[in-house]
Every structure is written in C-alpha cells, then in structure tokens.
C-alpha angles and dihedrals in degrees: 000000000000119000118214116242125213089256092062094056109096112220118195117252094017093128119077111236134178089246094055091048092049091048090049090055090050092049093053116092120234089262091049091052091049092049093048093049093043094050091048092050093045090051092049092045091051092050094046093041092054091053111098102150130054091251091053090048090056090050089050091051090051090053093057093076089047091057092045092048091049091053092046092049090050091051090047092052090051094043106054117089117264112256108252120211123208130181108279094191089063091052098040114093145146114242119182091335094310125109114237134186108194106308094340115102115201113238115241088240094067109119102157137042128182115223128178145096126301092222138343093287096040157200104203119231138201118198136175105250099245127084112273092015123150115283134197127194120206140162113294093235091067096064095096091048092050092048090050092050092054093044090051102040103025112027090159090068113087114220113215111202118216 
C-alpha cells in the first residue's frame, strides 16, 4: 500500500502563472511597487558593481535571473486568491446512503481520503486520495468531527492522515 507524501497533495495556486503575477502587481500599493523595484535594482547594481573581472561579470549575469525569479515569486504569492475556509461539518451530509459535501456527491468507488492540516496553524483539509482530486479546506478545529463522521457513516473509506 502506497502512502501519499506531502508532494503528491495538489494545493490550489501552487503553480506560478502570468495571471497570478499580474494580479500580484495590481494588489501591491504604489509604495510596495516602488520598494520591490528599488530592492531589485539595488541588488542588481550591487552584483554588477562588484564585478571587475570577466568571471565576476558572468556570475553577475547569472544572478539577474535569480533576482527576476525572486520578484516574480513574490508577486505570485501576493496575487493568488486567499484560501477561504468554510465549515465542513455544515456541508457534510449523508443523502440516500451517499456522502455529500455541498453539491459534490462522493463516487461509490472512493476508498481513501487524505485528511490533515495544510500547515502548523491550519486550515484543515480533506482531499480525495488521487492526484488532482477534489479538495476542501475547513477550520482546524473540525478535524475530529470530520473523522468521526467518516468512521460512523463510511467505515469502508480509509482516512490517510497527513
């Protein structure tokens, strides 16, 4: 039996896209834009200014993409939507013998679910145990209630704890 590792869990917005970078630029205030551009230019000026030999110049040219990638990653992190958590216990129900979360009806073939916390402070998550499966985020305090629901109403489903 294969256990899922943290790398196999697909978090939304983990891939940098042009849209997330553009949104990150829009979210930044005028001062934030100025600070980001200034820090990038100061870093590049320092690297290029400290280059006196050809070898140092090549190292400086290799650092330009590093600076650009740092700025793009920062914009991406500011640009993706914040993950909203809603109460999963309010959405979780049994309907005609099938488990439902909101409008999503669990297929009868589901045998594994991944449950855990996204990071040390939460939120909690529940995900179908295949790559790209549906995922729900909910308040961390609800993890015991969600576990109990699945143990009571769907003992055939294995809960994998992350």
